MDTraj code that builds the backbone (N, CA, C; nanometers):
import mdtraj as md
import numpy as np

residues = "MET THR ILE ARG ILE GLY LEU VAL SER GLU GLY PRO THR ASP SER GLN VAL ILE SER LYS LEU VAL GLU ARG LEU LYS PRO ASP ALA GLU VAL GLN HIS LEU HIS PRO PRO GLN GLN PRO ALA THR GLU THR PRO SER THR ASP LEU GLY ALA GLY TRP ARG GLY VAL ARG LYS TRP CYS GLU THR TYR GLY GLY GLN ASN LEU GLU LEU PHE LEU ARG GLY ILE GLU PRO ARG LEU ASP SER LEU ILE VAL HIS VAL ASP ALA SER MET ALA ASP LYS ALA GLU ILE ASP GLU PRO CYS PRO PRO ALA LYS ALA THR THR ASP LYS LEU ARG LEU VAL ILE VAL ARG ASP TRP LEU SER LEU SER SER PRO PRO PRO TYR LEU VAL PHE ALA THR PRO SER LYS GLU ILE GLU ALA TRP ILE LEU ALA ALA PHE LYS PRO ASP GLN PRO LYS LEU GLU CYS ASP PRO ALA ILE SER VAL VAL LEU THR ASN GLU LEU ARG ARG LYS HIS LEU LEU LEU ASP SER THR LYS GLU GLY ARG LEU ARG LYS SER PRO LEU GLN TYR ALA PRO LEU ALA THR ARG LEU ALA GLY HIS LEU THR GLN VAL ARG ALA ALA CYS THR GLU ALA ASP ARG PHE ALA GLN ASP ILE GLU ALA LEU".split()
xyz = np.array([
    [2.1194, -1.7950, 5.1038],
    [2.1574, -1.8671, 4.9829],
    [2.0336, -1.9038, 4.9027],
    [2.0335, -1.8683, 4.7777],
    [1.9205, -1.8974, 4.6906],
    [1.9292, -2.0397, 4.6376],
    [1.8201, -2.1145, 4.6515],
    [1.8116, -2.2491, 4.5960],
    [1.7336, -2.2412, 4.4661],
    [1.7896, -2.2916, 4.3599],
    [1.7240, -2.2870, 4.2287],
    [1.6710, -2.4261, 4.1948],
    [1.5411, -2.4311, 4.1697],
    [1.4725, -2.5589, 4.1524],
    [1.4048, -2.5641, 4.0164],
    [1.4304, -2.6697, 3.9422],
    [1.3595, -2.6934, 3.8170],
    [1.2312, -2.7695, 3.8453],
    [1.1250, -2.7390, 3.7701],
    [0.9951, -2.8017, 3.7915],
    [0.9433, -2.8623, 3.6625],
    [0.9105, -2.9906, 3.6701],
    [0.8464, -3.0617, 3.5591],
    [0.7113, -3.1082, 3.6112],
    [0.6038, -3.0600, 3.5486],
    [0.4707, -3.0841, 3.6015],
    [0.3737, -3.1226, 3.4904],
    [0.2562, -3.1695, 3.5316],
    [0.1568, -3.2148, 3.4347],
    [0.0935, -3.0999, 3.3573],
    [0.0927, -2.9811, 3.4129],
    [0.0287, -2.8696, 3.3441],
    [0.0568, -2.7381, 3.4126],
    [0.0204, -2.6266, 3.3483],
    [0.0504, -2.4938, 3.4035],
    [-0.0199, -2.4646, 3.5350],
    [-0.1427, -2.5134, 3.5550],
    [-0.2107, -2.4865, 3.6808],
    [-0.1494, -2.5678, 3.7943],
    [-0.1075, -2.6911, 3.7650],
    [-0.0372, -2.7699, 3.8659],
    [0.0938, -2.7015, 3.9037],
    [0.1618, -2.6449, 3.8035],
    [0.2852, -2.5719, 3.8299],
    [0.2592, -2.4518, 3.9203],
    [0.1447, -2.3841, 3.9003],
    [0.1064, -2.2735, 3.9870],
    [0.1007, -2.3180, 4.1326],
    [0.0336, -2.4295, 4.1536],
    [0.0137, -2.4798, 4.2896],
    [0.1469, -2.5175, 4.3534],
    [0.2277, -2.5942, 4.2816],
    [0.3533, -2.6421, 4.3376],
    [0.4498, -2.5259, 4.3619],
    [0.4542, -2.4313, 4.2705],
    [0.5410, -2.3146, 4.2888],
    [0.5028, -2.2358, 4.4129],
    [0.3722, -2.2210, 4.4355],
    [0.3254, -2.1475, 4.5523],
    [0.3631, -2.2206, 4.6815],
    [0.3576, -2.3530, 4.6796],
    [0.3981, -2.4309, 4.7959],
    [0.5476, -2.4143, 4.8232],
    [0.6272, -2.4198, 4.7177],
    [0.7715, -2.4013, 4.7346],
    [0.8005, -2.2628, 4.7904],
    [0.7305, -2.1637, 4.7395],
    [0.7473, -2.0264, 4.7894],
    [0.7159, -2.0182, 4.9385],
    [0.6125, -2.0905, 4.9804],
    [0.5736, -2.0914, 5.1224],
    [0.6767, -2.1639, 5.2085],
    [0.7301, -2.2734, 5.1560],
    [0.8224, -2.3566, 5.2329],
    [0.9655, -2.3045, 5.2299],
    [1.0048, -2.2493, 5.1166],
    [1.1410, -2.1991, 5.0981],
    [1.1347, -2.0610, 5.0330],
    [1.1141, -1.9569, 5.1110],
    [1.0989, -1.8232, 5.0527],
    [1.2181, -1.7784, 4.9688],
    [1.3364, -1.8361, 4.9955],
    [1.4552, -1.7946, 4.9210],
    [1.4760, -1.8768, 4.7940],
    [1.3841, -1.9678, 4.7635],
    [1.4007, -2.0540, 4.6460],
    [1.3499, -1.9854, 4.5198],
    [1.4086, -2.0215, 4.4074],
    [1.3625, -1.9763, 4.2762],
    [1.3235, -2.0995, 4.1949],
    [1.2029, -2.0980, 4.1393],
    [1.1532, -2.2110, 4.0616],
    [1.1589, -2.1776, 3.9133],
    [1.2201, -2.2659, 3.8367],
    [1.2238, -2.2507, 3.6918],
    [1.1354, -2.3586, 3.6303],
    [1.0410, -2.3166, 3.5482],
    [0.9447, -2.4093, 3.4888],
    [1.0053, -2.4727, 3.3629],
    [1.0481, -2.5967, 3.3778],
    [1.1086, -2.6677, 3.2657],
    [1.0031, -2.7278, 3.1730],
    [0.8958, -2.7809, 3.2336],
    [0.7845, -2.8361, 3.1560],
    [0.6586, -2.8299, 3.2411],
    [0.5487, -2.7738, 3.1864],
    [0.5484, -2.6963, 3.0625],
    [0.6176, -2.5619, 3.0833],
    [0.6738, -2.5036, 2.9769],
    [0.7418, -2.3747, 2.9928],
    [0.6424, -2.2687, 3.0357],
    [0.6893, -2.1770, 3.1213],
    [0.6011, -2.0745, 3.1747],
    [0.5681, -1.9734, 3.0671],
    [0.4391, -1.9406, 3.0591],
    [0.3902, -1.8431, 2.9629],
    [0.3072, -1.7399, 3.0371],
    [0.2815, -1.6249, 2.9742],
    [0.1877, -1.5311, 3.0364],
    [0.0538, -1.5998, 3.0625],
    [-0.0151, -1.5566, 3.1678],
    [-0.1367, -1.6249, 3.2120],
    [-0.2443, -1.6321, 3.1050],
    [-0.2412, -1.5418, 3.0064],
    [-0.3452, -1.5399, 2.9036],
    [-0.3125, -1.6328, 2.7880],
    [-0.1943, -1.6912, 2.7879],
    [-0.1521, -1.7748, 2.6770],
    [-0.1576, -1.9223, 2.7136],
    [-0.1736, -2.0052, 2.6125],
    [-0.1678, -2.1490, 2.6312],
    [-0.0242, -2.1944, 2.6096],
    [0.0385, -2.2619, 2.7076],
    [0.1778, -2.3050, 2.6927],
    [0.1950, -2.3937, 2.5697],
    [0.3008, -2.3704, 2.4958],
    [0.3286, -2.4502, 2.3767],
    [0.4487, -2.5395, 2.4033],
    [0.4310, -2.6677, 2.3815],
    [0.5395, -2.7626, 2.3978],
    [0.5130, -2.8815, 2.3089],
    [0.6173, -2.9377, 2.2531],
    [0.5994, -3.0530, 2.1662],
    [0.6066, -3.1829, 2.2441],
    [0.6136, -3.1753, 2.3774],
    [0.6218, -3.2955, 2.4590],
    [0.4848, -3.3460, 2.5029],
    [0.3810, -3.2652, 2.4837],
    [0.2476, -3.3067, 2.5227],
    [0.2129, -3.2629, 2.6632],
    [0.0875, -3.2848, 2.7003],
    [0.0368, -3.2406, 2.8304],
    [0.0122, -3.3596, 2.9222],
    [-0.0194, -3.3292, 3.0474],
    [-0.0521, -3.4340, 3.1433],
    [0.0668, -3.5198, 3.1798],
    [0.0378, -3.6353, 3.2385],
    [0.1460, -3.7235, 3.2821],
    [0.2274, -3.7764, 3.1645],
    [0.1646, -3.7882, 3.0492],
    [0.2393, -3.8337, 2.9314],
    [0.3454, -3.7317, 2.8904],
    [0.3139, -3.6028, 2.9078],
    [0.4129, -3.4996, 2.8800],
    [0.5289, -3.5053, 2.9773],
    [0.4996, -3.5330, 3.1056],
    [0.6056, -3.5490, 3.2049],
    [0.6918, -3.6699, 3.1700],
    [0.6276, -3.7794, 3.1331],
    [0.7034, -3.8987, 3.0942],
    [0.7943, -3.8691, 2.9760],
    [0.7424, -3.7972, 2.8765],
    [0.8225, -3.7648, 2.7581],
    [0.9410, -3.6763, 2.7956],
    [0.9192, -3.5802, 2.8854],
    [1.0296, -3.4943, 2.9283],
    [1.1362, -3.5790, 2.9966],
    [1.0943, -3.6679, 3.0856],
    [1.1893, -3.7522, 3.1587],
    [1.2666, -3.8424, 3.0629],
    [1.1988, -3.8979, 2.9662],
    [1.2656, -3.9851, 2.8689],
    [1.3634, -3.9060, 2.7814],
    [1.3301, -3.7790, 2.7554],
    [1.4141, -3.6953, 2.6695],
    [1.5402, -3.6487, 2.7410],
    [1.5261, -3.6110, 2.8684],
    [1.6379, -3.5498, 2.9405],
    [1.6953, -3.6368, 3.0513],
    [1.6402, -3.7569, 3.0702],
    [1.6854, -3.8436, 3.1779],
    [1.8140, -3.9176, 3.1469],
    [1.8433, -4.0175, 3.2273],
    [1.9654, -4.0949, 3.2099],
    [2.0856, -4.0283, 3.2745],
    [2.2014, -4.0715, 3.2357],
    [2.3253, -4.0221, 3.2966],
    [2.3505, -3.8746, 3.2689],
    [2.2846, -3.8206, 3.1669],
    [2.3082, -3.6805, 3.1320],
    [2.2155, -3.5842, 3.2059],
    [2.1260, -3.6358, 3.2923],
    [2.0297, -3.5490, 3.3580],
    [2.0987, -3.4432, 3.4439],
    [2.1953, -3.4838, 3.5246],
    [2.2632, -3.3887, 3.6110],
    [2.3406, -3.2857, 3.5302],
    [2.4020, -3.3287, 3.4209],
    [2.4732, -3.2347, 3.3339],
    [2.3763, -3.1347, 3.2716],
    [2.2566, -3.1831, 3.2371],
    [2.1547, -3.0945, 3.1808],
    [2.1162, -2.9867, 3.2819],
    [2.0941, -3.0273, 3.4075],
    [2.0542, -2.9312, 3.5105],
    [2.1663, -2.8316, 3.5395],
    [2.2916, -2.8802, 3.5373],
    [2.4053, -2.7910, 3.5610],
    [2.4253, -2.6944, 3.4454],
    [2.3848, -2.7361, 3.3261],
    [2.4067, -2.6537, 3.2081],
    [2.3086, -2.5393, 3.1931],
    [2.2011, -2.5411, 3.2697],
    [2.1029, -2.4336, 3.2646],
    [2.1568, -2.3132, 3.3416],
    [2.1361, -2.1955, 3.2872],
    [2.1793, -2.0716, 3.3535],
    [2.0583, -1.9965, 3.4083],
    [2.0563, -1.9683, 3.5392],
    [2.1537, -2.0124, 3.6386],
    [2.1365, -2.1607, 3.6702],
    [2.2433, -2.2220, 3.7134],
    [2.2462, -2.3652, 3.7411],
    [2.1376, -2.4052, 3.8409],
    [2.0749, -2.5200, 3.8161],
    [1.9695, -2.5702, 3.9041],
    [2.0280, -2.6608, 4.0116],
    [1.9789, -2.6440, 4.1340],
    [2.0258, -2.7251, 4.2467],
    [1.9391, -2.8476, 4.2695],
    [1.8138, -2.8402, 4.2260],
    [1.7209, -2.9496, 4.2533],
    [1.6203, -2.9599, 4.1389],
    [1.5501, -3.0734, 4.1352],
    [1.4496, -3.0971, 4.0316],
    [1.3257, -3.1566, 4.0968],
    [1.2105, -3.0941, 4.0738],
    [1.0818, -3.1485, 4.1179],
    [1.0130, -3.2129, 3.9991],
    [0.9700, -3.3358, 4.0156],
    [0.8893, -3.4034, 3.9137],
    [0.7521, -3.4294, 3.9740],
    [0.6493, -3.3735, 3.9117],
    [0.5122, -3.3884, 3.9605],
    [0.4324, -3.4808, 3.8687],
    [0.3717, -3.5832, 3.9277],
    [0.2788, -3.6710, 3.8577],
    [0.1694, -3.7106, 3.9564],
    [0.0441, -3.6907, 3.9192],
    [-0.0665, -3.7346, 4.0040],
    [-0.0755, -3.8866, 4.0049],
    [-0.1096, -3.9419, 4.1201],
    [-0.1192, -4.0875, 4.1335],
    [-0.2400, -4.1454, 4.0614],
    [-0.3256, -4.0612, 4.0073],
    [-0.4416, -4.1102, 3.9334],
    [-0.4008, -4.1861, 3.8075],
    [-0.2764, -4.1657, 3.7613],
    [-0.2330, -4.2366, 3.6407],
    [-0.1791, -4.3761, 3.6710],
    [-0.1761, -4.4157, 3.7965],
    [-0.1132, -4.5421, 3.8343],
    [-0.1782, -4.6624, 3.7666],
    [-0.3096, -4.6536, 3.7425],
    [-0.3754, -4.7663, 3.6769],
    [-0.3269, -4.7853, 3.5337],
    [-0.2807, -4.6745, 3.4705],
    [-0.2280, -4.6857, 3.3342],
    [-0.1000, -4.7684, 3.3320],
    [-0.0233, -4.7611, 3.4416],
    [0.1011, -4.8377, 3.4525],
    [0.0807, -4.9693, 3.5277],
    [-0.0452, -4.9986, 3.5619],
    [-0.0804, -5.1218, 3.6332],
    [-0.0052, -5.1340, 3.7663],
    [0.0017, -5.0221, 3.8381],
    [0.0686, -5.0210, 3.9687],
    [-0.0250, -4.9691, 4.0775],
    [-0.1530, -4.9591, 4.0467],
    [-0.2495, -4.9059, 4.1415],
    [-0.2728, -5.0055, 4.2543],
    [-0.2562, -4.9597, 4.3779],
    [-0.2760, -5.0429, 4.4959],
    [-0.3954, -4.9902, 4.5758],
    [-0.4540, -5.0740, 4.6622],
    [-0.5645, -5.0275, 4.7455],
    [-0.5249, -4.9047, 4.8275],
    [-0.6180, -4.8134, 4.8409],
    [-0.5955, -4.6873, 4.9126],
    [-0.7041, -4.6694, 5.0170],
    [-0.6711, -4.6382, 5.1427],
    [-0.5369, -4.6111, 5.1931],
    [-0.4554, -4.7391, 5.2134],
    [-0.3216, -4.7250, 5.2286],
    [-0.2488, -4.5977, 5.2335],
    [-0.2122, -4.5491, 5.0933],
    [-0.2064, -4.4175, 5.0775],
    [-0.1674, -4.3606, 4.9486],
    [-0.0266, -4.4037, 4.9101],
    [0.0584, -4.4194, 5.0091],
    [0.1997, -4.4518, 4.9874],
    [0.2189, -4.5837, 4.9115],
    [0.1251, -4.6762, 4.9259],
    [0.1380, -4.8045, 4.8569],
    [0.1455, -4.7854, 4.7060],
    [0.0675, -4.6912, 4.6545],
    [0.0690, -4.6621, 4.5116],
    [0.1781, -4.5630, 4.4748],
    [0.1942, -4.4567, 4.5534],
    [0.2901, -4.3528, 4.5159],
    [0.4341, -4.4024, 4.5218],
    [0.4641, -4.4963, 4.6105],
    [0.5989, -4.5542, 4.6119],
    [0.6286, -4.6243, 4.4798],
    [0.5306, -4.6984, 4.4302],
    [0.5492, -4.7669, 4.3023],
    [0.5584, -4.6670, 4.1876],
    [0.4783, -4.5611, 4.1956],
    [0.4827, -4.4578, 4.0926],
    [0.6203, -4.3926, 4.0870],
    [0.6781, -4.3658, 4.2012],
    [0.8108, -4.3046, 4.2053],
    [0.9168, -4.3960, 4.1448],
    [0.9034, -4.5256, 4.1678],
    [0.9964, -4.6203, 4.1061],
    [0.9839, -4.6196, 3.9549],
    [0.8617, -4.6114, 3.9051],
    [0.8398, -4.6052, 3.7603],
    [0.9053, -4.4808, 3.7022],
    [0.8884, -4.3677, 3.7710],
    [0.9479, -4.2430, 3.7224],
    [1.1002, -4.2542, 3.7170],
    [1.1590, -4.3080, 3.8232],
    [1.3051, -4.3153, 3.8306],
    [1.3605, -4.4163, 3.7299],
    [1.3083, -4.5372, 3.7330],
    [1.3681, -4.6453, 3.6539],
    [1.3243, -4.6466, 3.5078],
    [1.1938, -4.6298, 3.4855],
    [1.1427, -4.6423, 3.3488],
    [1.1457, -4.5111, 3.2723],
    [1.1137, -4.4005, 3.3388],
    [1.1078, -4.2725, 3.2678],
    [1.2425, -4.2021, 3.2643],
    [1.3093, -4.1951, 3.3794],
    [1.4380, -4.1249, 3.3863],
    [1.5566, -4.2156, 3.3582],
    [1.5325, -4.3457, 3.3506],
    [1.6383, -4.4441, 3.3211],
    [1.7539, -4.4336, 3.4207],
    [1.7193, -4.4248, 3.5500],
    [1.8184, -4.4197, 3.6575],
    [1.7987, -4.5411, 3.7471],
    [1.9054, -4.5877, 3.8069],
    [1.8964, -4.7047, 3.8940],
    [1.8397, -4.6696, 4.0316],
    [1.8577, -4.5447, 4.0736],
    [1.8066, -4.4993, 4.2025],
    [1.7846, -4.3478, 4.1944],
    [1.6975, -4.2940, 4.2798],
    [1.6723, -4.1492, 4.2747],
    [1.7930, -4.0693, 4.3220],
    [1.8390, -3.9741, 4.2447],
    [1.9519, -3.8903, 4.2875],
    [1.9090, -3.7981, 4.4008],
    [2.0043, -3.7501, 4.4821],
    [1.9701, -3.6687, 4.6000],
    [1.9037, -3.5363, 4.5661],
    [1.9193, -3.4869, 4.4450],
    [1.8608, -3.3583, 4.4089],
    [1.7176, -3.3718, 4.3569],
    [1.6664, -3.4941, 4.3465],
    [1.5328, -3.5166, 4.2910],
    [1.4270, -3.5158, 4.4008],
    [1.3222, -3.4364, 4.3795],
    [1.2088, -3.4294, 4.4719],
    [1.0827, -3.4673, 4.3960],
    [1.0005, -3.5520, 4.4571],
    [0.8763, -3.5951, 4.3945],
    [0.7578, -3.5183, 4.4515],
    [0.6627, -3.4867, 4.3649],
    [0.5296, -3.4421, 4.4067],
    [0.4322, -3.5414, 4.3460],
    [0.3811, -3.6321, 4.4287],
    [0.2936, -3.7387, 4.3799],
    [0.1618, -3.7369, 4.4582],
    [0.0778, -3.6368, 4.4322],
    [-0.0502, -3.6286, 4.5040],
    [-0.1378, -3.7505, 4.4771],
    [-0.2113, -3.7909, 4.5774],
    [-0.3068, -3.9007, 4.5663],
    [-0.4462, -3.8478, 4.5991],
    [-0.5439, -3.8741, 4.5082],
    [-0.5257, -3.9235, 4.3731],
    [-0.4856, -3.8115, 4.2764],
    [-0.5261, -3.6896, 4.3108],
    [-0.4934, -3.5733, 4.2295],
    [-0.4526, -3.4581, 4.3201],
    [-0.3856, -3.3600, 4.2616],
    [-0.3404, -3.2449, 4.3391],
    [-0.4587, -3.1663, 4.3954],
    [-0.5765, -3.1859, 4.3357],
    [-0.6965, -3.1204, 4.3871],
    [-0.7308, -3.1659, 4.5288],
    [-0.6825, -3.2844, 4.5692],
    [-0.7033, -3.3294, 4.7076],
    [-0.6328, -3.2347, 4.8051],
    [-0.5145, -3.1880, 4.7682],
    [-0.4423, -3.0930, 4.8534],
    [-0.5202, -2.9623, 4.8648],
    [-0.5762, -2.9182, 4.7516],
    [-0.6521, -2.7931, 4.7517],
    [-0.7775, -2.8073, 4.8375],
    [-0.8485, -2.9191, 4.8203],
    [-0.9699, -2.9399, 4.8985],
    [-0.9389, -2.9440, 5.0478],
    [-0.8232, -2.9994, 5.0833],
    [-0.7841, -3.0064, 5.2248],
    [-0.7669, -2.8680, 5.2855],
    [-0.7408, -2.7686, 5.2025],
    [-0.7300, -2.6310, 5.2518],
    [-0.8665, -2.5742, 5.2890],
    [-0.9740, -2.6380, 5.2394],
    [-1.1102, -2.5981, 5.2725],
    [-1.1755, -2.6953, 5.3712],
    [-1.1593, -2.8262, 5.3435],
    [-1.2264, -2.9293, 5.4236],
    [-1.1264, -3.0409, 5.4567],
    [-1.0399, -3.0194, 5.5554],
    [-0.9378, -3.1196, 5.5873],
    [-0.9952, -3.2503, 5.6398],
    [-1.1222, -3.2486, 5.6828],
    [-1.1841, -3.3698, 5.7350],
    [-1.2690, -3.4422, 5.6300],
    [-1.2540, -3.4044, 5.5032],
    [-1.3291, -3.4689, 5.3955],
    [-1.2963, -3.6184, 5.3918],
    [-1.3969, -3.7064, 5.3911],
    [-1.3702, -3.8512, 5.3866],
    [-1.2945, -3.8903, 5.2593],
    [-1.2081, -3.9880, 5.2726],
    [-1.1335, -4.0457, 5.1589],
    [-1.0595, -3.9378, 5.0791],
    [-1.0034, -3.8413, 5.1495],
    [-0.9427, -3.7260, 5.0829],
    [-0.8375, -3.7661, 4.9802],
    [-0.7512, -3.8616, 5.0147],
    [-0.6442, -3.9027, 4.9232],
    [-0.6813, -4.0256, 4.8398],
    [-0.8006, -4.0774, 4.8572],
    [-0.8360, -4.2035, 4.7919],
    [-0.9570, -4.1932, 4.7006],
    [-1.0119, -4.0742, 4.6840],
    [-1.1319, -4.0545, 4.6033],
    [-1.0937, -4.0174, 4.4604],
    [-1.1211, -4.1041, 4.3619],
    [-1.0853, -4.0726, 4.2236],
    [-1.1660, -3.9569, 4.1653],
    [-1.2744, -3.9183, 4.2321],
    [-1.3575, -3.8073, 4.1851],
    [-1.3363, -3.6823, 4.2699],
    [-1.2179, -3.6685, 4.3286],
    [-1.1927, -3.5588, 4.4222],
    [-1.2058, -3.4218, 4.3550],
    [-1.1763, -3.4136, 4.2254],
    [-1.1896, -3.2864, 4.1543],
    [-1.3350, -3.2423, 4.1475],
    [-1.4261, -3.3379, 4.1317],
    [-1.5689, -3.3061, 4.1314],
    [-1.6126, -3.2580, 4.2692],
    [-1.5619, -3.3234, 4.3744],
    [-1.5939, -3.2829, 4.5112],
    [-1.5457, -3.1400, 4.5364],
    [-1.4252, -3.1101, 4.4903],
    [-1.3714, -2.9748, 4.5064],
    [-1.4550, -2.8736, 4.4293],
    [-1.4942, -2.9073, 4.3082],
    [-1.5772, -2.8181, 4.2273],
    [-1.7067, -2.7849, 4.2998],
    [-1.7709, -2.8863, 4.3564],
    [-1.8965, -2.8647, 4.4295],
    [-1.8750, -2.7776, 4.5527],
    [-1.7605, -2.7974, 4.6201],
    [-1.7309, -2.7163, 4.7383],
    [-1.7091, -2.5698, 4.6996],
    [-1.6391, -2.5460, 4.5904],
    [-1.6171, -2.4085, 4.5452],
    [-1.7482, -2.3443, 4.5004],
    [-1.8320, -2.4215, 4.4357],
    [-1.9628, -2.3686, 4.3940],
    [-2.0469, -2.3330, 4.5169],
    [-2.0429, -2.4174, 4.6182],
    [-2.1196, -2.3918, 4.7407],
    [-2.0718, -2.2649, 4.8097],
    [-1.9397, -2.2394, 4.8036],
    [-1.8826, -2.1212, 4.8679],
    [-1.8797, -2.0005, 4.7739],
    [-1.9380, -2.0144, 4.6550],
    [-1.9398, -1.9073, 4.5550],
    [-1.7979, -1.8659, 4.5163],
    [-1.7096, -1.9642, 4.5059],
    [-1.5701, -1.9387, 4.4680],
    [-1.5352, -1.9996, 4.3327],
    [-1.6338, -2.0465, 4.2609],
    [-1.6086, -2.1041, 4.1289],
    [-1.5965, -1.9903, 4.0284],
    [-1.4729, -1.9638, 3.9847],
    [-1.4457, -1.8477, 3.8995],
    [-1.4500, -1.8796, 3.7513],
    [-1.4379, -2.0061, 3.7165],
    [-1.4316, -2.0440, 3.5761],
    [-1.5331, -2.1547, 3.5501],
    [-1.5478, -2.1912, 3.4255],
    [-1.6431, -2.2947, 3.3884],
    [-1.5903, -2.4329, 3.4267],
    [-1.6739, -2.5329, 3.4136],
    [-1.6362, -2.6699, 3.4448],
    [-1.6433, -2.7564, 3.3203],
    [-1.5813, -2.8721, 3.3287],
    [-1.5832, -2.9675, 3.2191],
    [-1.6215, -3.1028, 3.2773],
    [-1.7408, -3.1468, 3.2447],
    [-1.7943, -3.2724, 3.2972],
    [-1.7921, -3.2730, 3.4506],
    [-1.8282, -3.1601, 3.5101],
    [-1.8361, -3.1509, 3.6549],
    [-1.7035, -3.1277, 3.7245],
    [-1.5940, -3.1218, 3.6492],
    [-1.4613, -3.1023, 3.7064],
    [-1.4142, -2.9598, 3.6813],
    [-1.3278, -2.9127, 3.7691],
    [-1.2682, -2.7813, 3.7498],
    [-1.1962, -2.7722, 3.6162],
    [-1.2178, -2.6619, 3.5479],
    [-1.1391, -2.6381, 3.4272],
    [-1.0014, -2.5894, 3.4699],
    [-0.8992, -2.6446, 3.4087],
    [-0.7616, -2.6106, 3.4480],
    [-0.7233, -2.4749, 3.3885],
    [-0.7604, -2.3701, 3.4574],
    [-0.7308, -2.2348, 3.4093],
    [-0.6544, -2.1575, 3.5154],
    [-0.5605, -2.0714, 3.4759],
    [-0.4880, -1.9877, 3.5717],
    [-0.5821, -1.9003, 3.6535],
    [-0.6918, -1.8534, 3.5923],
    [-0.7888, -1.7707, 3.6639],
    [-0.8431, -1.8439, 3.7860],
    [-0.8771, -1.9710, 3.7711],
    [-0.9355, -2.0473, 3.8803],
    [-0.8314, -2.0916, 3.9818],
    [-0.7135, -2.1321, 3.9338],
    [-0.6175, -2.1966, 4.0230],
    [-0.5275, -2.1010, 4.1001],
    [-0.5107, -1.9786, 4.0529],
    [-0.4241, -1.8839, 4.1249],
    [-0.4712, -1.8612, 4.2686],
    [-0.5982, -1.8286, 4.2925],
    [-0.6415, -1.8102, 4.4317],
    [-0.6444, -1.9410, 4.5109],
    [-0.6640, -2.0533, 4.4418],
    [-0.6632, -2.1823, 4.5110],
    [-0.5224, -2.2167, 4.5586],
    [-0.4229, -2.1849, 4.4764],
    [-0.2840, -2.2082, 4.5159],
    [-0.2485, -2.1229, 4.6374],
    [-0.2964, -1.9984, 4.6389],
    [-0.2714, -1.9101, 4.7520],
    [-0.3401, -1.9632, 4.8778],
    [-0.4622, -2.0111, 4.8628],
    [-0.5355, -2.0684, 4.9766],
    [-0.4613, -2.1900, 5.0314],
    [-0.4147, -2.2753, 4.9430],
    [-0.3419, -2.3958, 4.9843],
    [-0.2164, -2.3588, 5.0628],
    [-0.1386, -2.2664, 5.0104],
    [-0.0160, -2.2261, 5.0788],
    [-0.0461, -2.1648, 5.2156],
    [-0.1556, -2.0903, 5.2248],
    [-0.1905, -2.0262, 5.3508],
    [-0.2437, -2.1215, 5.4565],
    [-0.2894, -2.2390, 5.4133],
    [-0.3431, -2.3393, 5.5058],
    [-0.2607, -2.4680, 5.5000],
    [-0.1321, -2.4512, 5.4772],
    [-0.0470, -2.5664, 5.4532],
    [-0.0387, -2.6600, 5.5737],
    [-0.0434, -2.6057, 5.6933],
    [-0.0336, -2.6913, 5.8121],
    [-0.1470, -2.7928, 5.8164],
    [-0.2699, -2.7486, 5.7906],
    [-0.3826, -2.8417, 5.7940],
    [-0.3822, -2.9339, 5.6729],
    [-0.3297, -2.8856, 5.5617],
    [-0.3192, -2.9709, 5.4428],
    [-0.2199, -3.0838, 5.4676],
    [-0.1085, -3.0507, 5.5289],
    [-0.0081, -3.1528, 5.5594],
    [-0.0625, -3.2570, 5.6568],
    [-0.1437, -3.2130, 5.7502],
    [-0.2022, -3.3056, 5.8470],
    [-0.3045, -3.3979, 5.7826],
    [-0.3714, -3.3486, 5.6778],
    [-0.4783, -3.4258, 5.6138],
    [-0.4292, -3.5133, 5.4990],
    [-0.3222, -3.4711, 5.4312],
    [-0.2750, -3.5410, 5.3110],
    [-0.1301, -3.5863, 5.3311],
    [-0.1095, -3.7163, 5.3382],
    [0.0243, -3.7700, 5.3640],
    [0.1227, -3.7329, 5.2539],
    [0.0750, -3.7282, 5.1298],
    [0.1663, -3.6968, 5.0198],
    [0.2045, -3.5496, 5.0179],
    [0.1162, -3.4634, 5.0626],
    [0.1506, -3.3216, 5.0746],
    [0.2579, -3.3027, 5.1813],
    [0.2428, -3.3728, 5.2923],
    [0.3422, -3.3642, 5.3993],
    [0.4761, -3.4214, 5.3529],
    [0.4706, -3.5272, 5.2772],
    [0.5934, -3.5896, 5.2256],
    [0.6673, -3.4934, 5.1338],
    [0.5931, -3.4272, 5.0462],
    [0.6527, -3.3291, 4.9564],
    [0.7125, -3.2134, 5.0349],
    [0.6373, -3.1642, 5.1337],
    [0.6834, -3.0499, 5.2133],
    [0.8107, -3.0830, 5.2893],
    [0.8172, -3.2024, 5.3447],
    [0.9379, -3.2433, 5.4166],
    [1.0596, -3.2458, 5.3251],
    [1.0398, -3.2932, 5.2030],
    [1.1521, -3.3022, 5.1089],
    [1.1988, -3.1627, 5.0669],
    [1.1058, -3.0699, 5.0486],
    [1.1440, -2.9331, 5.0134],
    [1.2152, -2.8667, 5.1302],
    [1.1656, -2.8870, 5.2496],
    [1.2288, -2.8288, 5.3682],
    [1.3702, -2.8798, 5.3873],
    [1.3949, -3.0028, 5.3437],
    [1.5268, -3.0643, 5.3629],
    [1.6300, -3.0183, 5.2603],
    [1.5874, -2.9454, 5.1574],
    [1.6817, -2.9005, 5.0545],
    [1.7837, -2.8032, 5.1151],
])
top = md.Topology()
chain = top.add_chain()
for i, resn in enumerate(residues, 1):
    res = top.add_residue(resn, chain, resSeq=i)
    for name in ("N", "CA", "C"):
        top.add_atom(name, md.element.get_by_symbol(name[0]), res)
traj = md.Trajectory(xyz[None], top)
């Protein structure tokens, strides 16, 4: 039985990573990119909802509420589940940032914000799956290389750490921006594959990755 999953994410490279994880966890699943819409790898996705977590918030505010399930059913082919991805690095913007570890202290609050404030729902529906990496999804990627990295889920500069690790291994395929990985399909495609191939160690190192994987497995 094919499971059809809608994906709302902060950006196209994050969507690459999450889609690859779903493919690894549920080979029979089909992922439809609701936001940002999927484009050829050489193109920049166009959407009037904006990028980053603000774009995810705008999508949730636009399609959330009591009509969310009807919206998902109305898509052809009908969607069985919805993944909403937001990095926990935005928690300070909502004034919900808690001491880390544990990552769950912040991500639990972030999930409540998504459900109640963004989606305008009283409780999370059974078809909703969260991807809330702490602090950024790059922590999951780094865990595929260095699962014993200190403060893996609690380092706000984890993208810089990952960039340095890729440079050291001569795996930096694209340019950087202020020491951080540039969000390009060229750079993230092999990283997504690496993450999926080392998912067991990533799950052991990152509590939020394991939480996401468990929820996908339970679909």
